[in-house]
N, CA, C and O atoms as a GROMACS GRO file, in nm:
protein
  572
    1UNK      N    1  -4.403   5.527   1.525
    1UNK     CA    2  -4.351   5.469   1.667
    1UNK      C    3  -4.247   5.334   1.683
    1UNK      O    4  -4.250   5.224   1.628
    2UNK      N    5  -4.207   5.358   1.725
    2UNK     CA    6  -4.118   5.281   1.736
    2UNK      C    7  -4.110   5.208   1.853
    2UNK      O    8  -4.068   5.257   1.957
    3UNK      N    9  -4.149   5.089   1.842
    3UNK     CA   10  -4.156   5.010   2.010
    3UNK      C   11  -4.014   4.974   2.045
    3UNK      O   12  -3.931   4.933   1.963
    4UNK      N   13  -3.993   4.992   2.172
    4UNK     CA   14  -3.876   4.950   2.223
    4UNK      C   15  -3.905   4.823   2.296
    4UNK      O   16  -4.003   4.812   2.369
    5UNK      N   17  -3.808   4.715   2.273
    5UNK     CA   18  -3.847   4.626   2.385
    5UNK      C   19  -3.789   4.616   2.471
    5UNK      O   20  -3.671   4.647   2.455
    6UNK      N   21  -3.830   4.572   2.605
    6UNK     CA   22  -3.827   4.595   2.709
    6UNK      C   23  -3.677   4.487   2.758
    6UNK      O   24  -3.671   4.367   2.734
    7UNK      N   25  -3.579   4.560   2.822
    7UNK     CA   26  -3.484   4.492   2.834
    7UNK      C   27  -3.486   4.349   2.923
    7UNK      O   28  -3.526   4.338   3.039
    8UNK      N   29  -3.436   4.250   2.845
    8UNK     CA   30  -3.462   4.101   2.876
    8UNK      C   31  -3.344   4.069   3.005
    8UNK      O   32  -3.222   4.085   3.013
    9UNK      N   33  -3.449   4.018   3.096
    9UNK     CA   34  -3.397   4.004   3.212
    9UNK      C   35  -3.334   3.828   3.188
    9UNK      O   36  -3.376   3.743   3.109
   10UNK      N   37  -3.240   3.821   3.273
   10UNK     CA   38  -3.123   3.709   3.292
   10UNK      C   39  -3.224   3.598   3.359
   10UNK      O   40  -3.308   3.593   3.449
   11UNK      N   41  -3.180   3.535   3.285
   11UNK     CA   42  -3.241   3.360   3.359
   11UNK      C   43  -3.223   3.367   3.497
   11UNK      O   44  -3.119   3.412   3.544
   12UNK      N   45  -3.331   3.320   3.577
   12UNK     CA   46  -3.304   3.326   3.751
   12UNK      C   47  -3.238   3.186   3.753
   12UNK      O   48  -3.273   3.093   3.680
   13UNK      N   49  -3.140   3.182   3.846
   13UNK     CA   50  -3.083   3.066   3.876
   13UNK      C   51  -3.143   3.010   4.007
   13UNK      O   52  -3.147   3.070   4.115
   14UNK      N   53  -3.192   2.877   3.978
   14UNK     CA   54  -3.258   2.854   4.131
   14UNK      C   55  -3.138   2.786   4.248
   14UNK      O   56  -3.048   2.705   4.224
   15UNK      N   57  -3.166   2.836   4.352
   15UNK     CA   58  -3.091   2.814   4.487
   15UNK      C   59  -3.128   2.672   4.502
   15UNK      O   60  -3.231   2.608   4.481
   16UNK      N   61  -2.997   2.637   4.551
   16UNK     CA   62  -2.996   2.460   4.611
   16UNK      C   63  -3.095   2.495   4.759
   16UNK      O   64  -3.051   2.578   4.840
   17UNK      N   65  -3.206   2.438   4.781
   17UNK     CA   66  -3.245   2.456   4.883
   17UNK      C   67  -3.228   2.321   4.992
   17UNK      O   68  -3.248   2.206   4.951
   18UNK      N   69  -3.186   2.355   5.148
   18UNK     CA   70  -3.175   2.224   5.205
   18UNK      C   71  -3.252   2.239   5.319
   18UNK      O   72  -3.228   2.320   5.408
   19UNK      N   73  -3.355   2.154   5.318
   19UNK     CA   74  -3.458   2.190   5.390
   19UNK      C   75  -3.429   2.075   5.526
   19UNK      O   76  -3.360   1.973   5.532
   20UNK      N   77  -3.493   2.128   5.602
   20UNK     CA   78  -3.447   2.041   5.771
   20UNK      C   79  -3.517   1.904   5.739
   20UNK      O   80  -3.454   1.810   5.788
   21UNK      N   81  -3.645   1.863   5.660
   21UNK     CA   82  -3.658   1.736   5.650
   21UNK      C   83  -3.575   1.642   5.580
   21UNK      O   84  -3.555   1.523   5.604
   22UNK      N   85  -3.530   1.716   5.491
   22UNK     CA   86  -3.442   1.614   5.397
   22UNK      C   87  -3.309   1.584   5.478
   22UNK      O   88  -3.248   1.477   5.468
   23UNK      N   89  -3.275   1.672   5.548
   23UNK     CA   90  -3.108   1.665   5.639
   23UNK      C   91  -3.191   1.544   5.717
   23UNK      O   92  -3.136   1.434   5.709
   24UNK      N   93  -3.303   1.549   5.784
   24UNK     CA   94  -3.321   1.468   5.904
   24UNK      C   95  -3.338   1.323   5.851
   24UNK      O   96  -3.302   1.215   5.900
   25UNK      N   97  -3.410   1.357   5.723
   25UNK     CA   98  -3.430   1.203   5.682
   25UNK      C   99  -3.302   1.126   5.652
   25UNK      O  100  -3.278   1.006   5.668
   26UNK      N  101  -3.208   1.247   5.593
   26UNK     CA  102  -3.091   1.143   5.555
   26UNK      C  103  -3.006   1.096   5.691
   26UNK      O  104  -2.933   0.997   5.686
   27UNK      N  105  -3.022   1.176   5.816
   27UNK     CA  106  -2.952   1.094   5.957
   27UNK      C  107  -3.038   1.014   6.010
   27UNK      O  108  -3.003   0.934   6.096
   28UNK      N  109  -3.167   1.024   5.964
   28UNK     CA  110  -3.267   0.901   6.028
   28UNK      C  111  -3.206   0.763   5.960
   28UNK      O  112  -3.171   0.666   6.028
   29UNK      N  113  -3.198   0.771   5.807
   29UNK     CA  114  -3.141   0.673   5.750
   29UNK      C  115  -3.005   0.593   5.802
   29UNK      O  116  -2.982   0.472   5.813
   30UNK      N  117  -2.925   0.712   5.829
   30UNK     CA  118  -2.803   0.643   5.952
   30UNK      C  119  -2.832   0.604   6.025
   30UNK      O  120  -2.785   0.494   6.053
   31UNK      N  121  -2.918   0.657   6.098
   31UNK     CA  122  -2.911   0.576   6.217
   31UNK      C  123  -2.991   0.445   6.221
   31UNK      O  124  -2.953   0.349   6.287
   32UNK      N  125  -3.093   0.445   6.155
   32UNK     CA  126  -3.163   0.300   6.091
   32UNK      C  127  -3.043   0.184   6.078
   32UNK      O  128  -3.026   0.074   6.130
   33UNK      N  129  -2.970   0.262   5.984
   33UNK     CA  130  -2.886   0.164   5.968
   33UNK      C  131  -2.794   0.106   6.051
   33UNK      O  132  -2.762  -0.013   6.048
   34UNK      N  133  -2.746   0.201   6.135
   34UNK     CA  134  -2.655   0.185   6.273
   34UNK      C  135  -2.740   0.087   6.366
   34UNK      O  136  -2.689  -0.017   6.407
   35UNK      N  137  -2.851   0.117   6.394
   35UNK     CA  138  -2.935   0.030   6.466
   35UNK      C  139  -2.948  -0.112   6.417
   35UNK      O  140  -2.928  -0.215   6.483
   36UNK      N  141  -2.986  -0.101   6.279
   36UNK     CA  142  -2.977  -0.256   6.217
   36UNK      C  143  -2.861  -0.320   6.255
   36UNK      O  144  -2.855  -0.431   6.307
   37UNK      N  145  -2.775  -0.252   6.230
   37UNK     CA  146  -2.615  -0.335   6.193
   37UNK      C  147  -2.581  -0.372   6.367
   37UNK      O  148  -2.514  -0.472   6.393
   38UNK      N  149  -2.620  -0.307   6.448
   38UNK     CA  150  -2.611  -0.352   6.616
   38UNK      C  151  -2.693  -0.468   6.630
   38UNK      O  152  -2.638  -0.569   6.674
   39UNK      N  153  -2.824  -0.473   6.598
   39UNK     CA  154  -2.885  -0.566   6.592
   39UNK      C  155  -2.854  -0.704   6.567
   39UNK      O  156  -2.867  -0.806   6.635
   40UNK      N  157  -2.802  -0.678   6.437
   40UNK     CA  158  -2.733  -0.816   6.314
   40UNK      C  159  -2.605  -0.852   6.440
   40UNK      O  160  -2.582  -0.965   6.482
   41UNK      N  161  -2.552  -0.763   6.472
   41UNK     CA  162  -2.413  -0.818   6.569
   41UNK      C  163  -2.459  -0.893   6.693
   41UNK      O  164  -2.408  -1.000   6.728
   42UNK      N  165  -2.569  -0.823   6.767
   42UNK     CA  166  -2.647  -0.890   6.902
   42UNK      C  167  -2.687  -1.025   6.882
   42UNK      O  168  -2.649  -1.123   6.946
   43UNK      N  169  -2.773  -1.021   6.780
   43UNK     CA  170  -2.842  -1.147   6.715
   43UNK      C  171  -2.697  -1.288   6.667
   43UNK      O  172  -2.709  -1.407   6.694
   44UNK      N  173  -2.586  -1.231   6.602
   44UNK     CA  174  -2.491  -1.319   6.570
   44UNK      C  175  -2.418  -1.343   6.702
   44UNK      O  176  -2.374  -1.456   6.721
   45UNK      N  177  -2.403  -1.257   6.787
   45UNK     CA  178  -2.344  -1.278   6.906
   45UNK      C  179  -2.415  -1.408   7.024
   45UNK      O  180  -2.365  -1.499   7.091
   46UNK      N  181  -2.566  -1.353   7.002
   46UNK     CA  182  -2.647  -1.471   7.082
   46UNK      C  183  -2.635  -1.600   6.991
   46UNK      O  184  -2.643  -1.706   7.054
   47UNK      N  185  -2.622  -1.607   6.888
   47UNK     CA  186  -2.598  -1.731   6.831
   47UNK      C  187  -2.473  -1.794   6.851
   47UNK      O  188  -2.476  -1.914   6.880
   48UNK      N  189  -2.361  -1.736   6.842
   48UNK     CA  190  -2.244  -1.788   6.861
   48UNK      C  191  -2.222  -1.818   7.011
   48UNK      O  192  -2.125  -1.888   7.042
   49UNK      N  193  -2.330  -1.754   7.138
   49UNK     CA  194  -2.347  -1.791   7.252
   49UNK      C  195  -2.385  -1.934   7.283
   49UNK      O  196  -2.334  -2.016   7.359
   50UNK      N  197  -2.493  -1.940   7.200
   50UNK     CA  198  -2.580  -2.082   7.226
   50UNK      C  199  -2.515  -2.187   7.164
   50UNK      O  200  -2.533  -2.299   7.212
   51UNK      N  201  -2.438  -2.175   7.064
   51UNK     CA  202  -2.357  -2.254   6.982
   51UNK      C  203  -2.224  -2.299   7.085
   51UNK      O  204  -2.179  -2.411   7.108
   52UNK      N  205  -2.192  -2.200   7.122
   52UNK     CA  206  -2.076  -2.251   7.221
   52UNK      C  207  -2.118  -2.333   7.327
   52UNK      O  208  -2.049  -2.431   7.355
   53UNK      N  209  -2.251  -2.298   7.408
   53UNK     CA  210  -2.279  -2.335   7.514
   53UNK      C  211  -2.342  -2.490   7.484
   53UNK      O  212  -2.337  -2.570   7.577
   54UNK      N  213  -2.413  -2.538   7.333
   54UNK     CA  214  -2.419  -2.635   7.307
   54UNK      C  215  -2.317  -2.724   7.303
   54UNK      O  216  -2.335  -2.845   7.321
   55UNK      N  217  -2.207  -2.674   7.279
   55UNK     CA  218  -2.060  -2.727   7.248
   55UNK      C  219  -2.021  -2.811   7.444
   55UNK      O  220  -2.010  -2.930   7.476
   56UNK      N  221  -2.011  -2.687   7.525
   56UNK     CA  222  -1.960  -2.731   7.617
   56UNK      C  223  -2.056  -2.831   7.713
   56UNK      O  224  -2.011  -2.910   7.796
   57UNK      N  225  -2.205  -2.808   7.680
   57UNK     CA  226  -2.277  -2.911   7.722
   57UNK      C  227  -2.242  -3.052   7.679
   57UNK      O  228  -2.239  -3.149   7.755
   58UNK      N  229  -2.215  -3.054   7.544
   58UNK     CA  230  -2.180  -3.188   7.470
   58UNK      C  231  -2.056  -3.263   7.534
   58UNK      O  232  -2.051  -3.386   7.546
   59UNK      N  233  -1.953  -3.173   7.577
   59UNK     CA  234  -1.846  -3.197   7.607
   59UNK      C  235  -1.851  -3.273   7.749
   59UNK      O  236  -1.798  -3.381   7.778
   60UNK      N  237  -1.932  -3.184   7.836
   60UNK     CA  238  -1.967  -3.234   7.978
   60UNK      C  239  -2.015  -3.368   7.998
   60UNK      O  240  -1.970  -3.462   8.064
   61UNK      N  241  -2.156  -3.352   7.899
   61UNK     CA  242  -2.225  -3.495   7.889
   61UNK      C  243  -2.086  -3.626   7.844
   61UNK      O  244  -2.068  -3.731   7.906
   62UNK      N  245  -2.026  -3.591   7.754
   62UNK     CA  246  -1.955  -3.692   7.715
   62UNK      C  247  -1.814  -3.722   7.847
   62UNK      O  248  -1.776  -3.836   7.872
   63UNK      N  249  -1.755  -3.596   7.917
   63UNK     CA  250  -1.704  -3.638   8.017
   63UNK      C  251  -1.795  -3.698   8.142
   63UNK      O  252  -1.722  -3.752   8.226
   64UNK      N  253  -1.933  -3.701   8.174
   64UNK     CA  254  -1.961  -3.760   8.267
   64UNK      C  255  -1.979  -3.906   8.204
   64UNK      O  256  -1.945  -4.001   8.275
   65UNK      N  257  -2.018  -3.925   8.104
   65UNK     CA  258  -2.038  -4.076   8.072
   65UNK      C  259  -1.898  -4.164   8.056
   65UNK      O  260  -1.897  -4.287   8.052
   66UNK      N  261  -1.797  -4.092   8.049
   66UNK     CA  262  -1.691  -4.165   8.070
   66UNK      C  263  -1.645  -4.192   8.214
   66UNK      O  264  -1.576  -4.289   8.246
   67UNK      N  265  -1.688  -4.100   8.294
   67UNK     CA  266  -1.668  -4.092   8.457
   67UNK      C  267  -1.760  -4.213   8.512
   67UNK      O  268  -1.722  -4.305   8.586
   68UNK      N  269  -1.857  -4.197   8.472
   68UNK     CA  270  -1.976  -4.271   8.517
   68UNK      C  271  -2.025  -4.392   8.459
   68UNK      O  272  -2.136  -4.424   8.419
   69UNK      N  273  -1.877  -4.472   8.468
   69UNK     CA  274  -1.923  -4.612   8.346
   69UNK      C  275  -1.979  -4.721   8.480
   69UNK      O  276  -1.932  -4.735   8.592
   70UNK      N  277  -2.070  -4.773   8.430
   70UNK     CA  278  -2.142  -4.877   8.556
   70UNK      C  279  -2.043  -4.976   8.586
   70UNK      O  280  -1.998  -5.048   8.496
   71UNK      N  281  -2.009  -4.986   8.696
   71UNK     CA  282  -1.918  -5.114   8.719
   71UNK      C  283  -2.011  -5.209   8.816
   71UNK      O  284  -2.084  -5.190   8.913
   72UNK      N  285  -1.976  -5.303   8.749
   72UNK     CA  286  -2.026  -5.438   8.821
   72UNK      C  287  -2.002  -5.480   8.982
   72UNK      O  288  -1.892  -5.480   9.038
   73UNK      N  289  -2.124  -5.512   9.040
   73UNK     CA  290  -2.124  -5.528   9.178
   73UNK      C  291  -2.082  -5.696   9.178
   73UNK      O  292  -2.107  -5.782   9.094
   74UNK      N  293  -2.000  -5.705   9.324
   74UNK     CA  294  -2.017  -5.850   9.338
   74UNK      C  295  -2.113  -5.911   9.369
   74UNK      O  296  -2.196  -5.852   9.436
   75UNK      N  297  -2.135  -6.037   9.336
   75UNK     CA  298  -2.226  -6.130   9.356
   75UNK      C  299  -2.214  -6.186   9.497
   75UNK      O  300  -2.100  -6.220   9.532
   76UNK      N  301  -2.327  -6.204   9.592
   76UNK     CA  302  -2.320  -6.244   9.711
   76UNK      C  303  -2.289  -6.417   9.706
   76UNK      O  304  -2.356  -6.493   9.636
   77UNK      N  305  -2.196  -6.452   9.778
   77UNK     CA  306  -2.177  -6.588   9.831
   77UNK      C  307  -2.305  -6.657   9.861
   77UNK      O  308  -2.359  -6.629   9.967
   78UNK      N  309  -2.358  -6.740   9.784
   78UNK     CA  310  -2.479  -6.821   9.790
   78UNK      C  311  -2.436  -6.967   9.853
   78UNK      O  312  -2.521  -7.040   9.905
   79UNK      N  313  -2.329  -6.996   9.847
   79UNK     CA  314  -2.292  -7.147   9.893
   79UNK      C  315  -2.236  -7.122  10.032
   79UNK      O  316  -2.228  -7.228  10.094
   80UNK      N  317  -2.192  -7.006  10.107
   80UNK     CA  318  -2.191  -7.004  10.261
   80UNK      C  319  -2.342  -7.000  10.302
   80UNK      O  320  -2.437  -6.962  10.232
   81UNK      N  321  -2.344  -7.038  10.404
   81UNK     CA  322  -2.454  -7.014  10.473
   81UNK      C  323  -2.492  -6.897  10.567
   81UNK      O  324  -2.433  -6.924  10.672
   82UNK      N  325  -2.543  -6.810  10.580
   82UNK     CA  326  -2.549  -6.715  10.669
   82UNK      C  327  -2.648  -6.726  10.807
   82UNK      O  328  -2.769  -6.744  10.820
   83UNK      N  329  -2.542  -6.708  10.899
   83UNK     CA  330  -2.580  -6.716  11.047
   83UNK      C  331  -2.553  -6.554  11.087
   83UNK      O  332  -2.459  -6.475  11.074
   84UNK      N  333  -2.691  -6.551  11.142
   84UNK     CA  334  -2.693  -6.396  11.190
   84UNK      C  335  -2.616  -6.428  11.328
   84UNK      O  336  -2.614  -6.529  11.398
   85UNK      N  337  -2.551  -6.300  11.341
   85UNK     CA  338  -2.479  -6.302  11.493
   85UNK      C  339  -2.588  -6.205  11.601
   85UNK      O  340  -2.658  -6.106  11.582
   86UNK      N  341  -2.564  -6.275  11.697
   86UNK     CA  342  -2.628  -6.207  11.852
   86UNK      C  343  -2.580  -6.047  11.813
   86UNK      O  344  -2.472  -6.018  11.763
   87UNK      N  345  -2.680  -5.960  11.846
   87UNK     CA  346  -2.616  -5.800  11.852
   87UNK      C  347  -2.569  -5.782  12.020
   87UNK      O  348  -2.618  -5.827  12.123
   88UNK      N  349  -2.439  -5.685  11.992
   88UNK     CA  350  -2.381  -5.689  12.131
   88UNK      C  351  -2.428  -5.558  12.203
   88UNK      O  352  -2.375  -5.522  12.308
   89UNK      N  353  -2.530  -5.485  12.144
   89UNK     CA  354  -2.595  -5.396  12.222
   89UNK      C  355  -2.695  -5.456  12.347
   89UNK      O  356  -2.735  -5.572  12.339
   90UNK      N  357  -2.723  -5.391  12.434
   90UNK     CA  358  -2.807  -5.443  12.568
   90UNK      C  359  -2.955  -5.433  12.491
   90UNK      O  360  -2.998  -5.374  12.392
   91UNK      N  361  -3.002  -5.514  12.581
   91UNK     CA  362  -3.174  -5.520  12.526
   91UNK      C  363  -3.220  -5.406  12.610
   91UNK      O  364  -3.163  -5.369  12.713
   92UNK      N  365  -3.343  -5.347  12.551
   92UNK     CA  366  -3.410  -5.254  12.645
   92UNK      C  367  -3.479  -5.293  12.741
   92UNK      O  368  -3.508  -5.412  12.745
   93UNK      N  369  -3.515  -5.226  12.821
   93UNK     CA  370  -3.556  -5.285  12.969
   93UNK      C  371  -3.710  -5.215  12.952
   93UNK      O  372  -3.725  -5.094  12.934
   94UNK      N  373  -3.798  -5.290  12.958
   94UNK     CA  374  -3.923  -5.228  13.010
   94UNK      C  375  -3.955  -5.168  13.116
   94UNK      O  376  -3.910  -5.200  13.227
   95UNK      N  377  -4.055  -5.053  13.091
   95UNK     CA  378  -4.094  -4.988  13.226
   95UNK      C  379  -4.214  -4.987  13.224
   95UNK      O  380  -4.260  -4.984  13.110
   96UNK      N  381  -4.298  -4.988  13.321
   96UNK     CA  382  -4.463  -4.973  13.352
   96UNK      C  383  -4.465  -4.870  13.325
   96UNK      O  384  -4.378  -4.787  13.352
   97UNK      N  385  -4.617  -4.843  13.237
   97UNK     CA  386  -4.643  -4.692  13.234
   97UNK      C  387  -4.693  -4.605  13.304
   97UNK      O  388  -4.804  -4.656  13.323
   98UNK      N  389  -4.695  -4.496  13.364
   98UNK     CA  390  -4.751  -4.450  13.460
   98UNK      C  391  -4.869  -4.354  13.436
   98UNK      O  392  -4.853  -4.244  13.384
   99UNK      N  393  -4.995  -4.404  13.480
   99UNK     CA  394  -5.120  -4.363  13.455
   99UNK      C  395  -5.176  -4.278  13.529
   99UNK      O  396  -5.297  -4.255  13.523
  100UNK      N  397  -5.081  -4.210  13.621
  100UNK     CA  398  -5.125  -4.105  13.728
  100UNK      C  399  -5.099  -3.954  13.652
  100UNK      O  400  -5.004  -3.952  13.574
  101UNK      N  401  -5.152  -3.866  13.663
  101UNK     CA  402  -5.206  -3.733  13.657
  101UNK      C  403  -5.127  -3.658  13.753
  101UNK      O  404  -5.149  -3.696  13.868
  102UNK      N  405  -5.017  -3.538  13.740
  102UNK     CA  406  -4.980  -3.487  13.830
  102UNK      C  407  -5.090  -3.386  13.917
  102UNK      O  408  -5.198  -3.349  13.871
  103UNK      N  409  -5.058  -3.363  14.002
  103UNK     CA  410  -5.171  -3.304  14.102
  103UNK      C  411  -5.217  -3.165  14.046
  103UNK      O  412  -5.336  -3.139  14.029
  104UNK      N  413  -5.112  -3.074  14.016
  104UNK     CA  414  -5.103  -2.988  13.943
  104UNK      C  415  -5.170  -2.947  13.843
  104UNK      O  416  -5.206  -2.830  13.827
  105UNK      N  417  -5.203  -3.084  13.735
  105UNK     CA  418  -5.275  -3.040  13.639
  105UNK      C  419  -5.407  -3.147  13.643
  105UNK      O  420  -5.445  -3.205  13.541
  106UNK      N  421  -5.462  -3.163  13.757
  106UNK     CA  422  -5.611  -3.202  13.822
  106UNK      C  423  -5.712  -3.112  13.778
  106UNK      O  424  -5.678  -2.993  13.784
  107UNK      N  425  -5.823  -3.134  13.735
  107UNK     CA  426  -5.910  -3.026  13.784
  107UNK      C  427  -5.997  -3.085  13.888
  107UNK      O  428  -6.034  -3.202  13.892
  108UNK      N  429  -6.030  -2.970  13.987
  108UNK     CA  430  -6.129  -3.012  14.083
  108UNK      C  431  -6.270  -2.965  14.088
  108UNK      O  432  -6.317  -2.852  14.094
  109UNK      N  433  -6.330  -3.093  14.083
  109UNK     CA  434  -6.479  -3.097  14.090
  109UNK      C  435  -6.543  -3.073  14.210
  109UNK      O  436  -6.504  -3.131  14.311
  110UNK      N  437  -6.663  -2.972  14.215
  110UNK     CA  438  -6.699  -2.906  14.316
  110UNK      C  439  -6.863  -2.913  14.276
  110UNK      O  440  -6.912  -2.843  14.187
  111UNK      N  441  -6.933  -3.001  14.349
  111UNK     CA  442  -7.071  -2.990  14.342
  111UNK      C  443  -7.166  -2.903  14.473
  111UNK      O  444  -7.166  -2.931  14.592
  112UNK      N  445  -7.231  -2.810  14.414
  112UNK     CA  446  -7.313  -2.712  14.531
  112UNK      C  447  -7.426  -2.736  14.530
  112UNK      O  448  -7.485  -2.746  14.423
  113UNK      N  449  -7.477  -2.750  14.625
  113UNK     CA  450  -7.650  -2.761  14.669
  113UNK      C  451  -7.721  -2.685  14.622
  113UNK      O  452  -7.706  -2.568  14.658
  114UNK      N  453  -7.822  -2.712  14.526
  114UNK     CA  454  -7.898  -2.609  14.444
  114UNK      C  455  -7.991  -2.536  14.581
  114UNK      O  456  -7.992  -2.414  14.569
  115UNK      N  457  -8.051  -2.574  14.679
  115UNK     CA  458  -8.159  -2.513  14.787
  115UNK      C  459  -8.019  -2.436  14.857
  115UNK      O  460  -8.018  -2.317  14.824
  116UNK      N  461  -7.951  -2.457  14.907
  116UNK     CA  462  -7.850  -2.379  14.978
  116UNK      C  463  -7.730  -2.322  14.884
  116UNK      O  464  -7.685  -2.406  14.807
  117UNK      N  465  -7.677  -2.204  14.879
  117UNK     CA  466  -7.553  -2.170  14.837
  117UNK      C  467  -7.498  -2.116  14.913
  117UNK      O  468  -7.382  -2.099  14.876
  118UNK      N  469  -7.525  -2.061  15.040
  118UNK     CA  470  -7.465  -1.977  15.112
  118UNK      C  471  -7.331  -2.028  15.184
  118UNK      O  472  -7.245  -1.941  15.187
  119UNK      N  473  -7.293  -2.158  15.248
  119UNK     CA  474  -7.229  -2.197  15.340
  119UNK      C  475  -7.155  -2.302  15.266
  119UNK      O  476  -7.210  -2.378  15.186
  120UNK      N  477  -6.988  -2.306  15.305
  120UNK     CA  478  -6.918  -2.439  15.238
  120UNK      C  479  -6.913  -2.572  15.314
  120UNK      O  480  -6.841  -2.671  15.306
  121UNK      N  481  -7.022  -2.535  15.397
  121UNK     CA  482  -7.059  -2.693  15.441
  121UNK      C  483  -7.142  -2.759  15.365
  121UNK      O  484  -7.174  -2.873  15.398
  122UNK      N  485  -7.195  -2.698  15.242
  122UNK     CA  486  -7.255  -2.791  15.115
  122UNK      C  487  -7.169  -2.803  15.019
  122UNK      O  488  -7.212  -2.858  14.918
  123UNK      N  489  -7.024  -2.758  15.019
  123UNK     CA  490  -6.955  -2.807  14.912
  123UNK      C  491  -6.906  -2.986  14.924
  123UNK      O  492  -6.838  -3.028  15.017
  124UNK      N  493  -6.944  -3.053  14.835
  124UNK     CA  494  -6.890  -3.174  14.834
  124UNK      C  495  -6.795  -3.206  14.742
  124UNK      O  496  -6.815  -3.189  14.621
  125UNK      N  497  -6.696  -3.249  14.786
  125UNK     CA  498  -6.582  -3.262  14.720
  125UNK      C  499  -6.584  -3.414  14.648
  125UNK      O  500  -6.592  -3.526  14.699
  126UNK      N  501  -6.571  -3.367  14.501
  126UNK     CA  502  -6.592  -3.515  14.395
  126UNK      C  503  -6.423  -3.539  14.357
  126UNK      O  504  -6.335  -3.461  14.323
  127UNK      N  505  -6.425  -3.702  14.384
  127UNK     CA  506  -6.272  -3.712  14.368
  127UNK      C  507  -6.246  -3.721  14.228
  127UNK      O  508  -6.319  -3.760  14.137
  128UNK      N  509  -6.114  -3.671  14.225
  128UNK     CA  510  -6.026  -3.637  14.128
  128UNK      C  511  -6.011  -3.765  14.047
  128UNK      O  512  -6.052  -3.868  14.101
  129UNK      N  513  -5.940  -3.775  13.888
  129UNK     CA  514  -5.907  -3.861  13.832
  129UNK      C  515  -5.789  -3.929  13.918
  129UNK      O  516  -5.791  -4.052  13.927
  130UNK      N  517  -5.705  -3.871  13.969
  130UNK     CA  518  -5.551  -3.912  14.026
  130UNK      C  519  -5.624  -4.009  14.158
  130UNK      O  520  -5.573  -4.111  14.202
  131UNK      N  521  -5.750  -3.951  14.205
  131UNK     CA  522  -5.767  -4.062  14.341
  131UNK      C  523  -5.847  -4.147  14.258
  131UNK      O  524  -5.862  -4.249  14.325
  132UNK      N  525  -5.901  -4.160  14.157
  132UNK     CA  526  -5.968  -4.254  14.118
  132UNK      C  527  -5.873  -4.371  14.080
  132UNK      O  528  -5.894  -4.486  14.119
  133UNK      N  529  -5.752  -4.331  13.991
  133UNK     CA  530  -5.654  -4.430  13.942
  133UNK      C  531  -5.611  -4.486  14.092
  133UNK      O  532  -5.624  -4.608  14.102
  134UNK      N  533  -5.566  -4.421  14.202
  134UNK     CA  534  -5.494  -4.461  14.320
  134UNK      C  535  -5.600  -4.571  14.375
  134UNK      O  536  -5.567  -4.684  14.413
  135UNK      N  537  -5.708  -4.529  14.372
  135UNK     CA  538  -5.824  -4.644  14.444
  135UNK      C  539  -5.821  -4.773  14.379
  135UNK      O  540  -5.838  -4.885  14.429
  136UNK      N  541  -5.799  -4.742  14.268
  136UNK     CA  542  -5.796  -4.849  14.159
  136UNK      C  543  -5.661  -4.939  14.158
  136UNK      O  544  -5.673  -5.059  14.131
  137UNK      N  545  -5.559  -4.897  14.182
  137UNK     CA  546  -5.446  -4.958  14.191
  137UNK      C  547  -5.442  -5.006  14.353
  137UNK      O  548  -5.359  -5.092  14.383
  138UNK      N  549  -5.514  -4.960  14.439
  138UNK     CA  550  -5.523  -5.040  14.581
  138UNK      C  551  -5.603  -5.147  14.584
  138UNK      O  552  -5.587  -5.231  14.672
  139UNK      N  553  -5.698  -5.160  14.491
  139UNK     CA  554  -5.766  -5.275  14.496
  139UNK      C  555  -5.707  -5.348  14.431
  139UNK      O  556  -5.713  -5.463  14.473
  140UNK      N  557  -5.630  -5.329  14.315
  140UNK     CA  558  -5.618  -5.466  14.255
  140UNK      C  559  -5.476  -5.498  14.306
  140UNK      O  560  -5.403  -5.582  14.253
  141UNK      N  561  -5.445  -5.428  14.407
  141UNK     CA  562  -5.298  -5.487  14.498
  141UNK      C  563  -5.185  -5.434  14.401
  141UNK      O  564  -5.085  -5.505  14.406
  142UNK      N  565  -5.174  -5.327  14.313
  142UNK     CA  566  -5.104  -5.336  14.252
  142UNK      C  567  -4.949  -5.197  14.298
  142UNK      O  568  -4.835  -5.179  14.256
  143UNK      N  569  -5.026  -5.141  14.390
  143UNK     CA  570  -4.910  -5.031  14.475
  143UNK      C  571  -4.843  -5.119  14.592
  143UNK      O  572  -4.759  -5.068  14.666
   0.00000   0.00000   0.00000
């Protein structure tokens, strides 16, 4: 009996697989590189702006120091005697204070008898503060 060899198969050629994960990893690496580049540029821009601002402040300080040179004040003349002059304004005229309170601002006090509250004849008018001050003025002879 003769053994027949089975036909030899060709070697299989593997297919180059492109997985979505591999593609995404490459894209993510590119994106991360762009983000890092932008951050580096922003940081560089900030440093440049701060350096420029410091230079402007130093220039401003130099300019102010040149402009604001302290100047000597004139010494007063101590050999001349100082004679104060009389004021040209009119003196103030003193006025008497007004101690009276206007009638519309006074409080009128009334006392009622405890025994009988029925009639107006029981109401007694107490002197107000205006009347008291007027009486004091009359007694002292000020009015």
